[in-house]
C-alpha positions as CSV (number, residue, x, y, z in Angstrom):
1,M,105.5,108.9,95.3
2,L,101.9,108.2,96.2
3,Q,99.5,106.8,93.5
4,V,95.8,105.9,93.2
5,K,94.1,103.2,91.2
6,L,90.3,103.5,90.6
7,F,87.9,100.7,90.0
8,E,84.2,100.7,89.1
9,A,81.8,97.9,88.4
10,E,78.0,97.3,88.2
11,H,78.4,94.1,90.3
12,E,80.1,93.5,93.6
13,Q,81.9,90.3,92.4
14,D,83.3,92.0,89.3
15,L,84.8,94.8,91.5
16,E,86.2,92.2,93.9
17,D,87.8,90.3,91.1
18,E,89.4,93.4,89.6
19,I,90.8,94.6,92.9
20,N,92.2,91.1,93.8
21,E,93.9,91.0,90.4
22,F,95.5,94.4,91.0
23,L,96.6,93.4,94.5
24,T,98.4,90.3,93.3
25,Q,100.7,92.6,91.4
26,L,101.3,95.1,94.3
27,H,103.8,94.3,97.0
28,E,102.3,94.5,100.5
29,S,104.8,97.1,101.6
30,K,103.5,99.5,98.9
31,F,99.8,99.2,99.9
32,I,98.4,102.1,102.0
33,D,94.5,102.0,102.0
34,I,91.3,101.2,100.1
35,K,88.3,103.5,100.0
36,Y,85.0,101.8,99.0
37,E,81.7,103.3,97.9
38,V,78.3,102.2,96.6
39,S,76.0,104.4,94.6
40,M,72.4,103.6,93.7
41,A,70.0,105.2,91.2
42,V,66.6,104.4,89.9
43,D,66.0,104.0,86.1
44,E,62.6,105.6,85.7
45,D,62.6,104.7,82.0
46,T,61.8,101.1,82.8
47,E,58.4,99.7,83.7
48,D,59.4,98.5,87.1
49,F,61.8,101.4,88.0
50,E,64.9,99.2,87.9
51,S,67.6,100.0,90.5
52,L,71.1,100.6,89.1
53,Y,74.1,100.1,91.3
54,S,77.7,101.3,91.0
55,F,80.4,99.8,93.2
56,S,83.7,101.6,93.3
57,A,87.0,101.6,95.1
58,M,90.1,103.6,95.2
59,I,93.4,102.0,96.2
60,L,96.1,104.3,97.6
61,Y,99.6,102.9,97.3
62,R,103.3,103.9,96.9
63,A,104.8,103.7,93.5
């Protein structure tokens, strides 16, 4: 059976750490693919229009 695991973080390093932790528990033969995405928005409620980032990934694997 195919499964997905979703990850989301505000910082790249946090996302990387979460994914690496998950992958240590997943046997290589079960891994299929990773899809990665970055989204950006501007917080107009702050004085300097702060940029907000969301880093996300989806891992597809066999259960």
